MDTraj code that builds the backbone (N, CA, C; nanometers):
import mdtraj as md
import numpy as np

residues = "MET GLN ILE VAL HIS GLY THR GLU VAL HIS GLY VAL GLU VAL ASP ALA GLU THR ARG CYS SER HIS TYR ASP SER GLU CYS ASP VAL ILE ALA ILE ARG LEU PRO CYS CYS ASP GLU TYR TYR PRO CYS PHE ARG CYS HIS ASP ALA VAL ALA ASP HIS ALA ARG GLU THR TRP ALA GLU ASN ARG ARG ASP ALA GLU ALA VAL LEU CYS GLY VAL CYS GLY THR GLU LEU THR ILE ALA GLU TYR LEU GLU CYS ASP SER LYS CYS PRO GLU CYS ASP ALA GLU PHE ASN PRO GLY CYS ALA ASN HIS TYR GLU LEU TYR PHE ASP GLY".split()
xyz = np.array([
    [9.5972, 8.3096, 11.6368],
    [9.7159, 8.3441, 11.5615],
    [9.8020, 8.2196, 11.5462],
    [9.8644, 8.2075, 11.4314],
    [9.9507, 8.0941, 11.3987],
    [10.0804, 8.1490, 11.3394],
    [10.1911, 8.0863, 11.3703],
    [10.3173, 8.1208, 11.3059],
    [10.3316, 8.0295, 11.1842],
    [10.3434, 8.0904, 11.0666],
    [10.3571, 8.0164, 10.9416],
    [10.4899, 8.0563, 10.8791],
    [10.5833, 7.9646, 10.8786],
    [10.7164, 7.9922, 10.8239],
    [10.7757, 8.1200, 10.8833],
    [10.7601, 8.1374, 11.0125],
    [10.8167, 8.2524, 11.0821],
    [10.7342, 8.3792, 11.0758],
    [10.6180, 8.3743, 11.0142],
    [10.5325, 8.4921, 10.9984],
    [10.4035, 8.4728, 11.0759],
    [10.3636, 8.5738, 11.1515],
    [10.2367, 8.5676, 11.2236],
    [10.1204, 8.5820, 11.1266],
    [10.0250, 8.4899, 11.1367],
    [9.9027, 8.4957, 11.0565],
    [9.7864, 8.4935, 11.1554],
    [9.7055, 8.5976, 11.1511],
    [9.5948, 8.6144, 11.2443],
    [9.4657, 8.5644, 11.1816],
    [9.3761, 8.5140, 11.2649],
    [9.2482, 8.4700, 11.2135],
    [9.1813, 8.3705, 11.3052],
    [9.0872, 8.2973, 11.2494],
    [9.0063, 8.2016, 11.3242],
    [9.0495, 8.0604, 11.2852],
    [9.1048, 7.9866, 11.3812],
    [9.1486, 7.8488, 11.3601],
    [9.2447, 7.8367, 11.2416],
    [9.3485, 7.9190, 11.2410],
    [9.4484, 7.9183, 11.1339],
    [9.5404, 7.7981, 11.1519],
    [9.5658, 7.7250, 11.0415],
    [9.6563, 7.6101, 11.0507],
    [9.7965, 7.6482, 11.0018],
    [9.8855, 7.5534, 10.9974],
    [10.0260, 7.5775, 10.9649],
    [10.0506, 7.6137, 10.8187],
    [9.9469, 7.6066, 10.7333],
    [9.9605, 7.6470, 10.5930],
    [9.8631, 7.7589, 10.5579],
    [9.8103, 7.8275, 10.6549],
    [9.7231, 7.9461, 10.6445],
    [9.5760, 7.9165, 10.6185],
    [9.5348, 7.7909, 10.6204],
    [9.3909, 7.7638, 10.6094],
    [9.3234, 7.8164, 10.7358],
    [9.1948, 7.8447, 10.7254],
    [9.1221, 7.8967, 10.8412],
    [8.9852, 7.8298, 10.8492],
    [8.9064, 7.8708, 10.9468],
    [8.7740, 7.8097, 10.9628],
    [8.6795, 7.8478, 10.8486],
    [8.7109, 7.9541, 10.7762],
    [8.6240, 7.9989, 10.6670],
    [8.6600, 7.9331, 10.5331],
    [8.7899, 7.9135, 10.5098],
    [8.8394, 7.8557, 10.3845],
    [8.9460, 7.7535, 10.4200],
    [8.9137, 7.6265, 10.4012],
    [9.0061, 7.5227, 10.4461],
    [9.0243, 7.4082, 10.3471],
    [9.0127, 7.4377, 10.2178],
    [9.0374, 7.3334, 10.1180],
    [9.1888, 7.3135, 10.1031],
    [9.2256, 7.2112, 10.0307],
    [9.3667, 7.1802, 10.0079],
    [9.4426, 7.2987, 9.9482],
    [9.3767, 7.3783, 9.8642],
    [9.4463, 7.4882, 9.7967],
    [9.4243, 7.6248, 9.8622],
    [9.3668, 7.6296, 9.9795],
    [9.3523, 7.7560, 10.0521],
    [9.4777, 7.7802, 10.1360],
    [9.5861, 7.8152, 10.0662],
    [9.7166, 7.8231, 10.1311],
    [9.7860, 7.9567, 10.1085],
    [9.7096, 8.0648, 10.1147],
    [9.7719, 8.1963, 10.1135],
    [9.7147, 8.2785, 10.2287],
    [9.7915, 8.3778, 10.2679],
    [9.7440, 8.4796, 10.3602],
    [9.7770, 8.6136, 10.2968],
    [9.6939, 8.7122, 10.3253],
    [9.7131, 8.8454, 10.2679],
    [9.7386, 8.9448, 10.3801],
    [9.8474, 9.0225, 10.3636],
    [9.8783, 9.1285, 10.4583],
    [9.7932, 9.2488, 10.4186],
    [9.7185, 9.3001, 10.5134],
    [9.6288, 9.4119, 10.4839],
    [9.6947, 9.5445, 10.5219],
    [9.6726, 9.6482, 10.4421],
    [9.7411, 9.7758, 10.4659],
    [9.6927, 9.8499, 10.5904],
    [9.5749, 9.8201, 10.6370],
    [9.5189, 9.8903, 10.7518],
    [9.5926, 9.8569, 10.8814],
    [9.6499, 9.7375, 10.8901],
    [9.7125, 9.6951, 11.0151],
    [9.8486, 9.6296, 10.9952],
    [9.8876, 9.6105, 10.8688],
    [10.0161, 9.5484, 10.8375],
    [10.0266, 9.4078, 10.8963],
    [9.9151, 9.3362, 10.9014],
    [9.9095, 9.2000, 10.9548],
    [9.8544, 9.1061, 10.8479],
    [9.9015, 8.9817, 10.8525],
    [9.8522, 8.8795, 10.7603],
    [9.7269, 8.8122, 10.8159],
    [9.6326, 8.7851, 10.7241],
    [9.5093, 8.7120, 10.7545],
    [9.4830, 8.6151, 10.6399],
    [9.4274, 8.4958, 10.6687],
    [9.3932, 8.4022, 10.5617],
    [9.2810, 8.4533, 10.4712],
    [9.1923, 8.5357, 10.5273],
    [9.0793, 8.5838, 10.4481],
    [9.0175, 8.7077, 10.5114],
    [8.9317, 8.7719, 10.4362],
    [8.8645, 8.8918, 10.4847],
    [8.7759, 8.8625, 10.6047],
    [8.7169, 8.7444, 10.6072],
    [8.6298, 8.7091, 10.7206],
    [8.7103, 8.6976, 10.8499],
    [8.8319, 8.6432, 10.8400],
    [8.9178, 8.6354, 10.9594],
    [8.9522, 8.7751, 11.0093],
    [8.9874, 8.8655, 10.9184],
    [9.0179, 9.0027, 10.9600],
    [8.8982, 9.0634, 11.0307],
    [8.7823, 9.0499, 10.9703],
    [8.6620, 9.1105, 11.0269],
    [8.6269, 9.0501, 11.1626],
    [8.6632, 8.9228, 11.1829],
    [8.6299, 8.8557, 11.3091],
    [8.7238, 8.8929, 11.4235],
    [8.8518, 8.9178, 11.3927],
    [8.9464, 8.9360, 11.5028],
    [9.0096, 9.0752, 11.5119],
    [9.0040, 9.1539, 11.4066],
    [9.0641, 9.2882, 11.4114],
    [8.9675, 9.3859, 11.4781],
    [9.0232, 9.4898, 11.5358],
    [8.9412, 9.5901, 11.6049],
    [8.9226, 9.7167, 11.5219],
    [8.9317, 9.7021, 11.3909],
    [8.9206, 9.8179, 11.3010],
    [8.8619, 9.7720, 11.1667],
    [8.8251, 9.8683, 11.0862],
    [8.7692, 9.8382, 10.9541],
    [8.8796, 9.7936, 10.8586],
    [8.8454, 9.7022, 10.7735],
    [8.9389, 9.6519, 10.6725],
    [8.9609, 9.7576, 10.5656],
    [9.0852, 9.7676, 10.5177],
    [9.1190, 9.8549, 10.4060],
    [9.1776, 9.7711, 10.2935],
    [9.1720, 9.8245, 10.1718],
    [9.2270, 9.7545, 10.0555],
    [9.3567, 9.8210, 10.0112],
    [9.4365, 9.7448, 9.9370],
    [9.5600, 9.7971, 9.8818],
    [9.5301, 9.8873, 9.7623],
    [9.5905, 10.0059, 9.7599],
    [9.5740, 10.0987, 9.6482],
    [9.6365, 10.0383, 9.5222],
    [9.5799, 10.0706, 9.4087],
    [9.6274, 10.0151, 9.2828],
    [9.7743, 10.0491, 9.2571],
    [9.8206, 10.1622, 9.3048],
    [9.9602, 10.2016, 9.2829],
    [10.0577, 10.1338, 9.3801],
    [10.0108, 10.0380, 9.4593],
    [10.0951, 9.9652, 9.5560],
    [10.1155, 9.8194, 9.5157],
    [10.1051, 9.7882, 9.3879],
    [10.1190, 9.6504, 9.3412],
    [10.2569, 9.5914, 9.3707],
    [10.3549, 9.6767, 9.4053],
    [10.4892, 9.6293, 9.4368],
    [10.5050, 9.5876, 9.5829],
    [10.4014, 9.6055, 9.6638],
    [10.4082, 9.5691, 9.8058],
    [10.4058, 9.4175, 9.8230],
    [10.4969, 9.3662, 9.9070],
    [10.4914, 9.2242, 9.9417],
    [10.3750, 9.2058, 10.0378],
    [10.2698, 9.1407, 9.9914],
    [10.1477, 9.1342, 10.0706],
    [10.0773, 8.9992, 10.0648],
    [10.1376, 8.8999, 9.9996],
    [10.0750, 8.7679, 9.9908],
    [10.1772, 8.6633, 10.0338],
    [10.1379, 8.5817, 10.1296],
    [10.2246, 8.4779, 10.1849],
    [10.1799, 8.3410, 10.1368],
    [10.2711, 8.2654, 10.0772],
    [10.2412, 8.1262, 10.0428],
    [10.2537, 8.0445, 10.1704],
    [10.1464, 7.9797, 10.2097],
    [10.1462, 7.8998, 10.3303],
    [10.2225, 7.7696, 10.3182],
    [10.2543, 7.7289, 10.1963],
    [10.3275, 7.6046, 10.1762],
    [10.4781, 7.6256, 10.1933],
    [10.5339, 7.7291, 10.1273],
    [10.6796, 7.7485, 10.1320],
    [10.7237, 7.8729, 10.2079],
    [10.6305, 7.9648, 10.2380],
    [10.6652, 8.0854, 10.3115],
    [10.7112, 8.2011, 10.2256],
    [10.7070, 8.1870, 10.0947],
    [10.7457, 8.2958, 10.0058],
    [10.6464, 8.4105, 10.0170],
    [10.6979, 8.5325, 10.0230],
    [10.6128, 8.6510, 10.0205],
    [10.6127, 8.7051, 9.8782],
    [10.4948, 8.7166, 9.8215],
    [10.4780, 8.7658, 9.6849],
    [10.4325, 8.9109, 9.6875],
    [10.4758, 8.9863, 9.5878],
    [10.4169, 9.1187, 9.5710],
    [10.2734, 9.0991, 9.5216],
    [10.1956, 9.2026, 9.5337],
    [10.0579, 9.1954, 9.4839],
    [10.0583, 9.1651, 9.3346],
    [10.1461, 9.2315, 9.2598],
    [10.1544, 9.2081, 9.1154],
    [10.1901, 9.0630, 9.0854],
    [10.2868, 9.0072, 9.1576],
    [10.3238, 8.8673, 9.1355],
    [10.2062, 8.7754, 9.1627],
    [10.1345, 8.8022, 9.2697],
    [10.0195, 8.7186, 9.3043],
    [9.9100, 8.7276, 9.1983],
    [9.8783, 8.8481, 9.1553],
    [9.7712, 8.8662, 9.0579],
    [9.8060, 8.8043, 8.9223],
    [9.9336, 8.7847, 8.8958],
    [9.9784, 8.7306, 8.7673],
    [10.0231, 8.5846, 8.7744],
    [10.0075, 8.5179, 8.8877],
    [10.0672, 8.3851, 8.9066],
    [9.9795, 8.2683, 8.8608],
    [9.8624, 8.2936, 8.8080],
    [9.7726, 8.1866, 8.7620],
    [9.7426, 8.0840, 8.8711],
    [9.7209, 8.1339, 8.9937],
    [9.6820, 8.0500, 9.1079],
    [9.7836, 7.9399, 9.1401],
    [9.9111, 7.9744, 9.1284],
    [10.0175, 7.8795, 9.1597],
    [10.1382, 7.9569, 9.2126],
    [10.1956, 7.9100, 9.3215],
    [10.3120, 7.9774, 9.3782],
    [10.4278, 7.9714, 9.2789],
    [10.4870, 8.0856, 9.2446],
    [10.5994, 8.0848, 9.1510],
    [10.7260, 8.0229, 9.2106],
    [10.7304, 8.0084, 9.3413],
    [10.8480, 7.9513, 9.4071],
    [10.8387, 7.7989, 9.4227],
    [10.7255, 7.7489, 9.4753],
    [10.7156, 7.6056, 9.5061],
    [10.6097, 7.5319, 9.4234],
    [10.5385, 7.6021, 9.3376],
    [10.4339, 7.5448, 9.2521],
    [10.3102, 7.4970, 9.3271],
    [10.2956, 7.5355, 9.4536],
    [10.1734, 7.5000, 9.5270],
    [10.0539, 7.5639, 9.4574],
    [9.9454, 7.4883, 9.4487],
    [9.8223, 7.5385, 9.3879],
    [9.7504, 7.6300, 9.4866],
    [9.7116, 7.7495, 9.4405],
    [9.6299, 7.8411, 9.5183],
    [9.4854, 7.8269, 9.4717],
    [9.3926, 7.8612, 9.5565],
    [9.2512, 7.8516, 9.5234],
    [9.2158, 7.9551, 9.4160],
    [9.1784, 7.9126, 9.2953],
    [9.1430, 8.0085, 9.1909],
    [9.0177, 8.0886, 9.2257],
    [8.9361, 8.0373, 9.3173],
    [8.8162, 8.1088, 9.3600],
    [8.8467, 8.2363, 9.4361],
    [8.9702, 8.2510, 9.4838],
    [9.0078, 8.3743, 9.5538],
    [8.9901, 8.4969, 9.4634],
    [9.0008, 8.4756, 9.3329],
    [8.9838, 8.5870, 9.2388],
    [8.8471, 8.6527, 9.2533],
    [8.7489, 8.5784, 9.3015],
    [8.6149, 8.6340, 9.3214],
    [8.6113, 8.7380, 9.4327],
    [8.7179, 8.7434, 9.5142],
    [8.7226, 8.8355, 9.6279],
    [8.8309, 8.9410, 9.6153],
    [8.8959, 8.9508, 9.5011],
    [9.0068, 9.0458, 9.4870],
    [8.9672, 9.1878, 9.5265],
    [8.8450, 9.2287, 9.4939],
    [8.8036, 9.3671, 9.5242],
    [8.7974, 9.3932, 9.6754],
    [8.7966, 9.2890, 9.7563],
    [8.7966, 9.3052, 9.9018],
    [8.9371, 9.3316, 9.9557],
    [9.0395, 9.3090, 9.8704],
    [9.1775, 9.3251, 9.9118],
    [9.2537, 9.4289, 9.8296],
    [9.2217, 9.4375, 9.7004],
    [9.3000, 9.5182, 9.6064],
    [9.2111, 9.6142, 9.5292],
    [9.2479, 9.7419, 9.5272],
    [9.1772, 9.8394, 9.4437],
    [9.2121, 9.8163, 9.2979],
    [9.1224, 9.8606, 9.2110],
    [9.1502, 9.8540, 9.0675],
    [9.0966, 9.7332, 9.0092],
])
top = md.Topology()
chain = top.add_chain()
for i, resn in enumerate(residues, 1):
    res = top.add_residue(resn, chain, resSeq=i)
    for name in ("N", "CA", "C"):
        top.add_atom(name, md.element.get_by_symbol(name[0]), res)
traj = md.Trajectory(xyz[None], top)
C-alpha cells in the first residue's frame, strides 16, 4: 500500500504516482477505486493479487462516482470525466496511458 496525495492505493510495488509492478510506464499514473471494496488500485492485477474477494465493476448508471485518482496531482475524477478525458488529466494535463482503454470492461459496465 502507498499513500498518494493523501489517498491509500493498494497493490503490488505501488509508487508515489500509482505505478505498480504490472504497469509502470511514465503514463501509468491513475488508480481506480473499485466498488466491491471502495479501495483504490493501480490495476486489476493488483486487486486480484492483494484483495481477498472477487473484483466487481462499476454499473453503467454510476458514471457520476468519483473513482479515478490522478497519481500526478491527486485529483479524483468521476468515471464519466475519466472516460471523456482523452487520456489526459483535466486538472494538471498529465498524460494517462491510452492503452488503459483496452481494459475498461474490467472496471466499468457498458
